[in-house]
C-alpha angles and dihedrals in degrees: 000000000000111000096189138258124317126187109215123204094230129193101175091240128123097271100050092038089057090044091052091052093043093052092047092049088050093059105268128129102230125212111191119214122189122183123211104212094158102288119142102251140141095240096180092053088051090051092050090049093051091050090049090052090055105262111170090217135357124213120191108181127190102221098163097110095047091042091058098040102036100035115013095045095051087050090052090051087054094047083231112201121156115221091352097292117044118087090199102231092163095042093052092050097055099071089047092052092040092053091057091043089058092045091056093044091055092045091051093044088237118172092198141046124193137193139184098231115134125245093245101053141080097244095073088059094045096049096044097045088051093050094046091048096050098031106027096180095051122121117220127215112200105176095189087063096045114094093216089059106036093042089056097043108045097158148348093288091061091050091049091051091049091049091052092048092050100041095249110162113240126203111247092205115106114266118235111244090240139053119264131199116183136183139144090281101051151321120248128199125195144139127036114059090355092069089089100081092203094058114101118233113262113253091238095053100091117086104169104043137046120233103266091231089061094045122114118286091230124062129234112237114211137183115206119193121206135196124179088359097299129098116259100172140013124194126190100215094196098049097027092233118152131191124186111169121082095242093045092048093054094042091052094047089050087055095049094041092047092051091056098039096248123162108030119145134168112197147157109228138184113251116215090239090064110264134099121243135186116234134177117204139180118197108164104164093036092053092052090049093047092055092045093047094048088055099048091042093055089047095053108027128085113253098239094042089052092049090056090042091054090059090048089051091055091048091047091052093052092047094050094044090051094048103255099125091128096042118118090243093053091047088052093047092049090051092052093046091049090051089052091056098060093103097032099112137124142081131296123197116206144165125228113204139149098344095318139098115217120194111222105177146322141212135190141164086219094054118140090199111115109194094192093048094051098037121121089209101048124052094205122173094335133100111212089203090070089069092070094065091040091057095043092052091052091046094058096087093040092054091047092049094052093041088058091046089052092051091050092051093049091056093054 
């Protein structure tokens, strides 16, 4: 009995290859969709594998440009950092991938979409909220939440046995004892031997960045130019290299940051579903851009506007991490953040060296910095005597507070 068409978010790995076969054997016509968001992958080999496994159609879509421009850049404008440390490379990618998944499902007239996310993680929420928002009538198949699937496949050995039984090609290369998610923004590592939060990361874990102690003994000096809060040009002043397209800018900053060991973090974070997890991340280019953007934003943005915008950035980070990119509140917050960036333009000079980013200087025609006003040597259009009243007004509530405290103490 044919149960209809399902579009599967397919990676070509063991899990989604088994899921593809399992769905097909269960009576579904399976369309495989694989997104290129900058991970190092043999996409043609993955296509051939999906065809061999019986996929009705295989889509391999290069989403790198839209990922950078439509998702990473808005996150940069927000200075998006989840729980003070995580730049959310995986979180930001999911609404990009999910948008294309829905587009293909509609094109194929598919009633179902499916994914290989586990029932304990954040990705199931991110994918499904995206699909429900953009394709309200869709039905979602999540095998790792279906008893008939997870009771049968209790671990990797069960999946390997199923693969052997069904002629699913298996990579002969050794599997890292942890889970990896990679894209143009970052690489994340979790699970496996990393589940003990006390265990130090193995020295051979990192794929995107060099150990800072092995980084070059001379820094790279960069100038990053911004307009509307996003980078439009990066110049390596030592090597006279220039990049001007969004994708090229991020790729080049990944290269420079990776060379100098920038962007490594090892954290325990709070998943949306309610549990804590340990994750190790490396985000070299994103870390450089965050530091540069923070600097040019403070230089060009009004103090009180920025204070409001900081709160919006925290809210944006929580919404994106939790999967609400397409929610009305996130759309509203993105609009407000974008509005705040209209005058965030200029150039930031910085040094990248031994795991760190050092700001060297900045310039902007939209700068709110008034050298004469702030100078210790020139009075400028400012009367120092005005400060006396300013201070006394601010002292009113402090004096009253401590007067009351004194009265309370005297009665004891």
